[in-house]
SETIDO-897426 format. One line per field, with one value per residue: residue number from 1; chain; y negated, z, x negated of N, C-alpha, C in turn. Coordinates in steps of 0.02 Angstrom, whole numbers. Example, Ala and Ser with C-alpha at 12.3 -4.5 7.8 and 13.67 -1.06 7.14 Angstrom:
<recs>
resi	(1;2) $
chain	(A;A) $
n_py	(284;112) $
n_pz	(390;354) $
n_px	(-660;-642) $
ca_py	(225;53) $
ca_pz	(390;357) $
ca_px	(-615;-684) $
c_py	(165;-2) $
c_pz	(390;394) $
c_px	(-660;-645) $
</recs>
This chain:
<recs>
resi	(1;2;3;4;5;6;7;8;9;10;11;12;13;14;15;16;17;18;19;20;21;22;23;24;25;26;27;28;29;30;31;32;33;34;35;36;37;38;39;40;41;42;43;44;45;46;47;48;49;50;51;52;53;54;55;56;57;58;59;60;61;62;63;64;65;66;67;68;69;70;71;72;73;74;75;76;77;78;79;80;81;82;83;84;85;86;87;88;89;90;91;92;93;94;95;96;97;98;99;100;101;102;103;104;105;106;107;108;109;110;111;112;113;114;115;116;117;118;119;120;121;122;123;124;125;126;127;128;129;130;131;132) $
chain	(A;A;A;A;A;A;A;A;A;A;A;A;A;A;A;A;A;A;A;A;A;A;A;A;A;A;A;A;A;A;A;A;A;A;A;A;A;A;A;A;A;A;A;A;A;A;A;A;A;A;A;A;A;A;A;A;A;A;A;A;A;A;A;A;A;A;A;A;A;A;A;A;A;A;A;A;A;A;A;A;A;A;A;A;A;A;A;A;A;A;A;A;A;A;A;A;A;A;A;A;A;A;A;A;A;A;A;A;A;A;A;A;A;A;A;A;A;A;A;A;A;A;A;A;A;A;A;A;A;A;A;A) $
n_py	(-6281;-6213;-6089;-6004;-5866;-5777;-5668;-5540;-5446;-5328;-5355;-5327;-5203;-5023;-4951;-4868;-4946;-5075;-5071;-5054;-5173;-5270;-5245;-5276;-5412;-5464;-5440;-5519;-5644;-5651;-5647;-5758;-5788;-5830;-5943;-5891;-5866;-5813;-5707;-5643;-5487;-5412;-5292;-5117;-5036;-5074;-5036;-5048;-5121;-5260;-5235;-5257;-5259;-5182;-5223;-5318;-5456;-5574;-5540;-5512;-5639;-5711;-5650;-5676;-5816;-5849;-5950;-5984;-6000;-6166;-6266;-6281;-6244;-6163;-6005;-5918;-5788;-5657;-5539;-5396;-5291;-5184;-5086;-5025;-5020;-5172;-5239;-5361;-5524;-5680;-5789;-5856;-5808;-5679;-5526;-5415;-5257;-5154;-4981;-4811;-4651;-4490;-4347;-4410;-4482;-4602;-4621;-4666;-4697;-4751;-4883;-5050;-5098;-4988;-4985;-4981;-4920;-5032;-5146;-5125;-5131;-5262;-5403;-5472;-5390;-5284;-5129;-5073;-4943;-4819;-4691;-4560) $
n_pz	(5233;5080;5024;4992;5023;4961;5038;5011;5079;5200;5370;5547;5548;5557;5447;5354;5258;5304;5430;5398;5326;5428;5518;5431;5408;5537;5545;5437;5488;5601;5546;5467;5331;5238;5213;5260;5180;5194;5114;5134;5086;5020;5122;5089;5114;5166;5291;5370;5513;5597;5716;5878;5986;5927;5921;6025;6119;6086;5964;5886;5884;5809;5684;5659;5651;5531;5388;5247;5074;5012;4895;4737;4787;4759;4758;4788;4762;4755;4867;4868;4960;4967;4930;4802;4698;4632;4488;4428;4377;4452;4423;4357;4433;4521;4559;4685;4711;4830;4847;4866;4807;4741;4710;4619;4533;4471;4472;4361;4426;4544;4531;4527;4409;4332;4275;4136;4068;4002;4075;4196;4164;4146;4143;4265;4366;4502;4578;4742;4846;4975;4944;4827) $
n_px	(-4656;-4705;-4694;-4569;-4469;-4336;-4227;-4118;-3992;-3931;-3882;-3866;-3801;-3801;-3849;-3976;-4048;-4020;-4079;-4215;-4231;-4209;-4316;-4420;-4393;-4417;-4554;-4601;-4565;-4646;-4776;-4774;-4801;-4713;-4576;-4426;-4273;-4109;-3993;-3839;-3787;-3639;-3555;-3563;-3453;-3287;-3254;-3364;-3436;-3507;-3639;-3702;-3848;-3944;-4073;-4188;-4120;-4186;-4248;-4134;-4077;-4172;-4156;-4020;-4020;-4077;-4077;-3969;-4016;-4041;-3950;-4024;-4147;-4299;-4372;-4530;-4516;-4391;-4326;-4237;-4132;-4021;-3874;-3764;-3911;-3970;-4021;-4018;-4071;-4095;-4166;-4322;-4425;-4520;-4433;-4408;-4355;-4291;-4277;-4226;-4275;-4243;-4333;-4418;-4336;-4221;-4054;-3921;-3799;-3842;-3866;-3802;-3742;-3753;-3882;-3990;-4145;-4203;-4162;-4222;-4354;-4393;-4504;-4511;-4462;-4487;-4505;-4484;-4522;-4508;-4529;-4567) $
ca_py	(-6225;-6208;-6019;-5981;-5799;-5761;-5598;-5524;-5380;-5320;-5360;-5314;-5138;-4969;-4918;-4865;-5004;-5133;-5065;-5070;-5245;-5310;-5238;-5315;-5483;-5481;-5440;-5579;-5702;-5650;-5661;-5827;-5797;-5859;-5971;-5843;-5886;-5749;-5702;-5584;-5448;-5382;-5223;-5067;-5012;-5122;-5010;-5064;-5176;-5281;-5205;-5289;-5214;-5142;-5251;-5359;-5518;-5622;-5518;-5522;-5711;-5730;-5625;-5711;-5887;-5860;-5993;-5970;-6047;-6227;-6275;-6304;-6219;-6110;-5964;-5888;-5722;-5632;-5469;-5372;-5226;-5161;-5031;-4997;-5061;-5227;-5259;-5424;-5578;-5744;-5842;-5832;-5786;-5606;-5494;-5352;-5219;-5096;-4925;-4744;-4605;-4419;-4308;-4456;-4504;-4651;-4603;-4724;-4714;-4784;-4954;-5087;-5101;-4929;-5013;-4940;-4933;-5099;-5196;-5112;-5144;-5333;-5423;-5499;-5341;-5238;-5083;-5057;-4881;-4782;-4622;-4550) $
ca_pz	(5200;5010;5004;5012;5000;4970;5054;5004;5106;5256;5438;5599;5542;5569;5386;5350;5222;5348;5483;5367;5311;5490;5541;5385;5423;5599;5528;5397;5532;5645;5506;5441;5263;5198;5243;5240;5172;5192;5078;5157;5034;5044;5146;5040;5132;5206;5360;5409;5560;5629;5781;5916;6029;5888;5936;6085;6108;6052;5895;5852;5873;5752;5623;5652;5637;5464;5348;5176;5030;4993;4823;4701;4818;4717;4796;4751;4743;4790;4889;4876;4993;4980;4886;4750;4677;4587;4450;4394;4394;4463;4408;4322;4483;4530;4598;4713;4727;4872;4836;4878;4752;4757;4657;4571;4484;4488;4433;4340;4475;4602;4518;4529;4343;4296;4236;4090;4073;3979;4127;4250;4140;4135;4170;4333;4411;4533;4622;4804;4871;5024;4923;4755) $
ca_px	(-4689;-4685;-4687;-4502;-4449;-4265;-4214;-4047;-3981;-3884;-3906;-3816;-3768;-3850;-3869;-4050;-4075;-4014;-4129;-4280;-4230;-4216;-4385;-4462;-4381;-4453;-4625;-4612;-4560;-4704;-4836;-4766;-4827;-4660;-4516;-4375;-4204;-4074;-3929;-3802;-3755;-3576;-3562;-3544;-3386;-3249;-3248;-3424;-3427;-3570;-3653;-3755;-3886;-3990;-4139;-4185;-4081;-4230;-4255;-4070;-4069;-4215;-4124;-3956;-4030;-4105;-4033;-3958;-4052;-4005;-3940;-4084;-4209;-4327;-4419;-4586;-4492;-4331;-4331;-4169;-4131;-3953;-3853;-3806;-3968;-3951;-4080;-4007;-4118;-4061;-4214;-4382;-4473;-4519;-4380;-4430;-4295;-4304;-4232;-4252;-4263;-4249;-4364;-4450;-4287;-4170;-3996;-3882;-3747;-3873;-3873;-3740;-3712;-3778;-3937;-4028;-4217;-4222;-4152;-4270;-4422;-4406;-4569;-4509;-4431;-4533;-4469;-4518;-4492;-4547;-4531;-4581) $
c_py	(-6219;-6138;-5991;-5912;-5791;-5686;-5588;-5453;-5381;-5331;-5344;-5250;-5085;-4930;-4921;-4924;-5067;-5130;-5081;-5145;-5287;-5304;-5278;-5390;-5505;-5484;-5503;-5641;-5707;-5671;-5731;-5839;-5836;-5896;-5928;-5876;-5822;-5755;-5637;-5550;-5419;-5310;-5175;-5042;-5063;-5099;-5026;-5125;-5195;-5251;-5244;-5237;-5169;-5161;-5290;-5422;-5569;-5604;-5529;-5596;-5735;-5710;-5664;-5784;-5901;-5898;-5967;-6019;-6108;-6230;-6305;-6284;-6161;-6071;-5945;-5818;-5707;-5558;-5446;-5302;-5211;-5110;-5043;-5047;-5112;-5252;-5324;-5476;-5643;-5803;-5813;-5810;-5710;-5583;-5426;-5316;-5157;-5042;-4860;-4701;-4534;-4384;-4351;-4481;-4556;-4637;-4665;-4744;-4746;-4859;-4987;-5087;-5043;-4949;-4962;-4959;-5003;-5152;-5187;-5131;-5217;-5352;-5447;-5453;-5292;-5194;-5067;-4996;-4848;-4710;-4618;-4517) $
c_pz	(5129;4986;5030;4981;5014;4984;5050;5029;5161;5322;5485;5588;5547;5506;5381;5313;5266;5403;5456;5354;5374;5519;5496;5397;5485;5586;5487;5442;5578;5607;5478;5374;5220;5243;5217;5236;5159;5157;5101;5098;5062;5068;5092;5052;5177;5278;5403;5452;5588;5698;5814;5956;5991;5902;6002;6068;6069;5978;5856;5838;5814;5686;5608;5629;5569;5422;5277;5135;5017;4918;4794;4734;4776;4758;4754;4728;4780;4806;4905;4905;5015;4928;4863;4727;4625;4553;4412;4419;4400;4450;4375;4369;4491;4575;4620;4738;4767;4855;4850;4818;4777;4698;4601;4518;4514;4443;4418;4392;4539;4592;4511;4461;4299;4247;4193;4097;4053;4032;4184;4228;4124;4170;4242;4383;4436;4581;4682;4832;4923;5002;4849;4721) $
c_px	(-4662;-4674;-4621;-4489;-4374;-4261;-4139;-4036;-3929;-3919;-3848;-3775;-3823;-3869;-3946;-4080;-4073;-4067;-4198;-4284;-4243;-4287;-4433;-4454;-4420;-4528;-4642;-4612;-4621;-4767;-4835;-4800;-4777;-4611;-4459;-4307;-4165;-4007;-3896;-3769;-3690;-3590;-3535;-3472;-3351;-3242;-3310;-3412;-3495;-3577;-3710;-3793;-3934;-4063;-4134;-4144;-4122;-4238;-4190;-4057;-4111;-4183;-4060;-3966;-4062;-4054;-4026;-4000;-4009;-3999;-4004;-4150;-4235;-4379;-4480;-4566;-4427;-4344;-4261;-4171;-4059;-3935;-3782;-3859;-3945;-4014;-4070;-4058;-4081;-4108;-4275;-4438;-4469;-4461;-4406;-4368;-4315;-4253;-4266;-4234;-4271;-4281;-4393;-4401;-4240;-4111;-3953;-3830;-3776;-3879;-3804;-3705;-3734;-3834;-3972;-4102;-4237;-4212;-4201;-4341;-4436;-4472;-4568;-4472;-4484;-4494;-4513;-4484;-4537;-4557;-4547;-4522) $
</recs>
């Protein structure tokens, strides 16, 4: 499959972003629109521990068996879903950044490098949010 999607996020924890990510991964895998390559983002807190039993054994196996991108592998896009928000670009392909906002605002302390408007408004950055 030539349509490789890099997904960067958390799995195996109960944080809301990780739960959304895992359900989305299962949907992507079922629909087979993309060949998914997964990049594990560092946990936000060192006290976080992986947890099993969040999904069925079969679903957890599908999520666990996702491979990392190979060197020189280029995706059609990267989808990032972790916190703090990271608006950096690792290539010239589109980057979709999942994030939540409160009151239609994104505060500087919500981003990894306290991104300013100029970094968020790059041509290949797209914000995905379930809220306004």
